[in-house]
DOMI-298551 format. One record per residue (C-alpha): residue in three letters; y negated, x, z. Coordinates in steps of 0.05 Angstrom, whole numbers, plus 5000, padded with zeros to 4 digits. Each point is the difference from the previous one (the first is absolute). Layout:
ALAYXZ;...
END
This chain:
UNK123309618336;UNK494049995046;UNK498750655038;UNK494850145053;UNK498250745006;UNK497350135069;UNK495150575018;UNK496750195066;UNK493649615013;UNK495550614989;UNK503150224935;UNK493649924960;UNK495450355050;UNK505050565014;UNK503150074932;UNK506450394995;UNK506450094960;UNK503149375028;UNK494449584971;UNK500450344932;UNK507549905000;UNK499749265018;UNK494649834949;UNK503450404945;UNK506649675017;UNK497149304998;UNK497450124930;UNK506750304977;UNK504049435031;UNK495649504964;UNK502150344935;UNK507249835018;UNK498449265011;UNK499250035076;UNK494249625031;UNK497550555045;UNK494049955047;UNK497150545046;UNK497149835068;UNK496950445054;UNK501749655065;UNK503150115068;UNK502649284999;UNK501649834927;UNK501949294980;UNK506450064961;UNK501349254991;UNK502049854929;UNK502150724985;UNK507150224987;UNK499050725023;UNK494950345044;UNK499450744985;UNK496950395058;UNK497150694985;UNK500550515055;UNK502450065072;UNK495150565018;UNK496249495043;UNK506149675030;UNK496449505044;UNK496549724938;UNK506350014958;UNK503849635055;UNK494949444998;UNK500249984924;UNK507649944999;UNK500149485055;UNK494949584963;UNK503750054934;UNK506549815033;UNK496649395029;UNK497849834929;UNK507249994977;UNK499750604953;UNK505250554992;UNK497450675023;UNK499850624956;UNK497050615033;UNK497350654971;UNK500250435063;UNK495650574972;UNK502850365061;UNK498450725018;UNK502150415061;UNK493250155030;UNK502450435058;UNK496650624972;UNK493649624986;UNK499749735071;UNK502050665032;UNK499350634958;UNK494249784957;UNK495949755060;UNK501250665036;UNK497950374937;UNK493549625000;UNK498650215072;UNK501450724980;UNK495249954941;UNK494549715045;UNK500650595048;UNK501050574950;UNK494150424979;UNK502850364939;UNK505349864947;UNK504250585025;UNK500249745071;UNK501549304975;UNK505950264958;UNK502950385060;UNK499549405046;UNK503249554948;UNK505850494993;UNK501449955074;UNK499849244997;UNK504949984942;UNK505350335043;UNK499749425049;UNK504449384996;UNK495849434972;UNK502749525053;UNK497450455055;UNK493049974971;UNK499649255009;UNK496849795066;UNK504549555042;UNK495749394985;UNK500750144925;UNK507650095007;UNK500549335034;UNK495649664948;UNK503850324943;UNK506749785029;UNK497449285006;UNK497150034930;UNK506650254970;UNK504149475036;UNK495449464974;UNK500250284929;UNK507750015003;UNK500049275023;UNK495549814942;UNK504650334949;UNK506049645030;UNK496249344998;UNK499050044924;UNK504749684949;UNK499250604953;UNK496650675002;UNK496350334942;UNK499350745017;UNK496050444952;UNK505650514991;UNK506750255023;UNK496850445054;UNK496449415031;UNK506449574995;UNK503850545038;UNK494550055053;UNK500249255010;UNK507550015009;UNK500750635042;UNK493650025042;UNK498849255006;UNK507249764999;UNK499149484945;UNK507150084975;UNK501749274990;UNK493949794959;UNK500950034924;UNK495050414962;UNK497750124929;UNK496150634985;UNK493649904960;UNK496450654988;UNK492450005000;UNK496750034932;UNK493150314988;UNK494349505007;UNK497250224932;UNK503550324940;UNK494450114950;UNK496450675007;UNK496350464952;UNK502350715015;UNK494150494999;UNK500850634959;UNK496650425053;UNK502249905072;UNK497550315064;UNK500449965075;UNK504349655052;UNK499549265013;UNK502649595058;UNK499549244995;UNK501649615063;UNK497149705063;UNK497050545044;UNK504849955058;UNK504950415041;UNK506249794960;UNK496950234934;UNK498550685032;UNK493550184966;UNK497950445059;UNK505650504989;UNK499049964924;UNK492750195011;UNK501950555048;UNK505250274951;UNK494850104945;UNK494050165045;UNK499250724977;UNK502349934928;UNK495449944939;UNK503149334981;UNK496449344994;UNK503249465044;UNK497949274999;UNK502949515050;UNK498649294976;UNK501149435047;UNK497249565054;UNK500050295070;UNK504349585047;UNK498150425060;UNK493150305003;UNK502150525051;UNK505650244954;UNK495350004940;UNK495150445039;UNK505850485016;UNK501750044925;UNK492850174983;UNK499650525055;UNK505850404971;UNK498149904927;UNK497750594959;UNK493550024961;UNK503649744937;UNK503049385034;UNK496949314992;UNK501449335033;UNK496649474956;UNK503149415037;UNK503249404966;UNK498449964926;UNK500949444949;UNK506349984958;UNK496850304937;UNK497250595039;UNK506850145031;UNK503349944932;UNK495350534970;UNK501550475057;UNK507549924990;UNK499150174927;UNK496050645013;UNK503650295061;UNK504450614991;UNK504049835063;UNK500749385043;UNK501950185071;UNK502249455048;UNK503950385054;UNK501149425047;UNK504049985064;UNK503849434967;UNK499849604935;UNK504849514968;UNK497750314934;UNK492450034999;UNK496849544948;UNK494450514990;UNK505150544984;UNK503349534949;UNK493449874966;UNK498050735001;UNK506650174966;UNK498649514944;UNK493050284992;UNK502650704987;UNK498850355067;UNK505050475032;UNK502649725066;UNK500350285070;UNK503349535050;UNK502950025070;UNK507350115017;UNK500849475054;UNK500449344963;UNK503149754935;UNK496050454953;UNK506150414980;UNK503649374978;UNK494249814955;UNK497850684971;UNK506050455004;UNK498850704971;UNK493649784965;UNK495550085062;UNK498550545051;UNK501849855073;UNK496550235063;UNK501149955075;UNK494349555024;UNK499850365067;UNK498750694968;UNK493450164965;UNK503150634969;UNK505649584970;UNK494849514972;UNK495950574971;UNK506150334969;UNK502349344968;UNK493149894969;UNK500050704971;UNK507049894971;UNK497549354969;UNK494050354970;UNK504650524969;UNK504549494966;UNK499349934924;UNK494949504977;UNK502949304997;UNK500449584937;UNK501149254989;UNK507449825000;UNK502050615041;UNK505449945053;UNK495449755055;UNK496649504954;UNK506849714978;UNK502549995072;UNK494249585025;UNK499749554938;UNK507049775015;UNK497149675062;UNK497349364968;UNK497349365032;UNK505049594960;UNK505950405028;UNK497249945070;UNK499049254991;UNK507149914973;UNK502850365061;UNK495549595046;UNK502249364967;UNK507250205011;UNK498450115073;UNK497049305003;UNK506549724974;UNK503950365054;UNK495149755053;UNK500549284976;UNK507650025000;UNK500350295070;UNK494749515025;UNK503949414971;UNK506450235034;UNK496650085066;UNK497049304996;UNK506749714980;UNK503350315061;UNK494949655044;UNK501549314972;UNK504549555043;UNK507149914974;UNK501249324967;UNK503749515045;UNK507449944987;
END
């Protein structure tokens, strides 16, 4: 089987979890005998491929062009939606940023945030944003329905695609995200809180920094700033023991995972959080958000926080710090090690089979009936 794995055209310059997933999947599929190639293109050429696997509908205009081009090339379409409900990011989180820009003290910021949390997230979206979000959601729903098979990253995402996007009639196969790396050397002495992820609104580093601003805890937020204005806001509310070293090479990030006492990625939405998966395998305690699919991946072996509430984030971090020291082969280690690339590739290959069968049936129905 020949498979074309399709990423957004800026996947290398704006590296994210979708790119790590596609490249890891291509390698794992190759181990199963699939000829898998990764491209970064808005108009991929799928001629000669059996299946085109598109990663992400978060930029629906780009994904629409990718699917159209792959259809023109004759390939069946498998789609990993990587879909998140970003209503809170576009409404609540943006309002929170405006509050943080105006506030002069942590106490005033906390009080203002409390008032905002009592407001319906929909009401915090400007009318223009509501119109844009409605259009975006309709287009994303159309993209899901245009695929031959969907590959959600978990049961929660599958339900969201069915209920919120109405993709009831498209077959799906769940393939949970594995960690990008599995080999770590756990440090005997661990200290501090680490957050690995792009510095951006969705990852929520500003409220993480605000939560720990007055505590004697080292916090390091590793990642490339996607928005310089947001990065400046994070630094403004950071305490004296918080650092933002920017994007680091893989080895430097690996060493930080191995030494951190806690990894805190309290996002407004994650399908799982590859950084959290790696931190778990490196021996760190986990603090994650309660809005995405984290509960499905980590169960009782992580601490959960409300991303809109700095006090909730702070409390979750202190609970994590008070947990017993982790050891290799503990419950969290075993839980994450069950998420292997081979298993994800086997599930993905099954989805390709479903897509090919559905694609063939659709083509057959378009053929003219033989003359009697």
